Steps between C-alpha positions, in 0.01 A plus 500: 500500500470865409311715255707676237369785270701558186455839333605599146488786256701340233331402188597375156752773443733317751424128468768386745367719789137430396519131590665554846172522698383177343825322556504614865150395555567160352805456724302615806237225432777236472634628846159460654384857508183667366605766244289754312591728215392863443560645158454868428614763247675341193483153661119484448541418127669161598162358572408522136552156323669659197750688722564215739568271196755750361706572815822306490753604783866456486606191687147378610220303320247697313238686702217275374672197659574674826146633513352163442668376819389805684144431409528137569623597848172702547707803582269814506601763241367852572488752212 
């Protein structure tokens, strides 16, 4: 088991890239690792409910659904 830190600067302006740290963290939990997420720059706005509810990436579920799994996994999110 390892600790994995996911960093992101992508916010709502690029919804497909914005969900990647959350998807990566959720996958890491499933693989038995302990992930964490650090958001900075434009990615900080993703923690606002109104923004998270509006972000819909191409080919992935909406951020609000992915984020719900991340929170349920107790993954730390640093902003």
